[in-house]
N, C-alpha and C positions, 0 to 999 in steps of 0.2 A: 503493500500499499504506500501511497505518496501523499505528500503535503502540496497544497496549492493555495493561492491567494485569489479570492473572488474579488474583482474590481467593478464597482458600480458607480457610474457617473450621474450626477443629477441632470435633469433636463432643463436647460435655461434658454432664455431669449437673447438673441444678439440686438444690436441697435436697430436692425431693420425688421425686428419681430420675428425673425426665423428661429425656430426651436433646434437646439442641437445639444449633444452630450458635452458637459464640462468635464473633460478628463484630468485637467489639473486639479480639480477639487474633489476627485472620486473617492469613495469610501472603500478601505481595503479590509477584507475579513479573511483571516487564516482558516483553513479547513484542512484537517488531517483525516487520513483513512480512505482516500479515494484511489481509483485506479486510472491512470492515463497512460495510453499506449498509442503508438503511431497506427493509422488506420491500415488495415490490411490490403484494401484496394483503394488507390487514390481517386478520389472524385475529380480532382483537377491536379495536373502536375505542373505544366509550364505553359506560359502565354507569352506571345511576343507583341507587346503594346508600344507602338510608336518607337521602334528601335530600342526598346528597353526590356531586357529579359527579366521576367517575373517569375518567381517560384512560389507556388502555393502548396503548402504541406498540411495534410489532414491528419488530426488526432481524435481518439475517442476518449471520452471520460466516462466513468461508470462509478456510481456508489455501491457499497456492499448492501446486501439485504436489509431492509428496515431503516436505512439512512436517507432521510429526505433532505436534500441539499437545497436551499434557497437560491436558485439560479434562474436568471432571466435571459431571454435571447439578446437582450442589449447589453449584457454583462461582458467582461473580458476576464480571462484566467491568466495569472502569472504562474509559470511552472518552469523549472529547470533553466532559468535565465531568459525564458522567451515569454513574450506577451501574445496571448492566444485570443482570437475572437470567437464567440459562440456563433456557429454557423447553422441557422435555422431554428426551428422550435426545439425545446428542451422535452425530452421524452420522460414521462412519469408512467412507469409500469405498474398496474394495479395488482394488488395481492389478492388471489382468488379466495383466500381464506378470511381474511380481515376486512376486505373492502377498502383498505388504505392503500398507501403507496408502497410497493415492493422495493423499487430502487429506481434511481435516476439515471438517464443516458443522455449524453449530449456530443455532437459532432463539434469539434474545434478547428480553427484553421490558423496557421501562421503564414503570413505574407512576407516575403523577402523582397 
């Protein structure tokens, strides 16, 4: 099991009334006991955007049974010296016996 930091930025308005995340004032919460692994099959590997090579690496985050992680699709994860973005919706797998959450899964991405 590994430790991560969940990074959650408040939504603020700029001077033009556009809403954006304020990553400079984000709240950081340490979380222990999760599993973060490289994705077995990359969703995206490389793109060539205006003569700039971009590498996108996918990761999977999973909590153990019974651990309900407060994680939103707008959060970021700090792990092993990387800042990863949550890529899509966070999966909350139901427990068939209790009706609660069995575990959480999320796809993460690192963009270089």
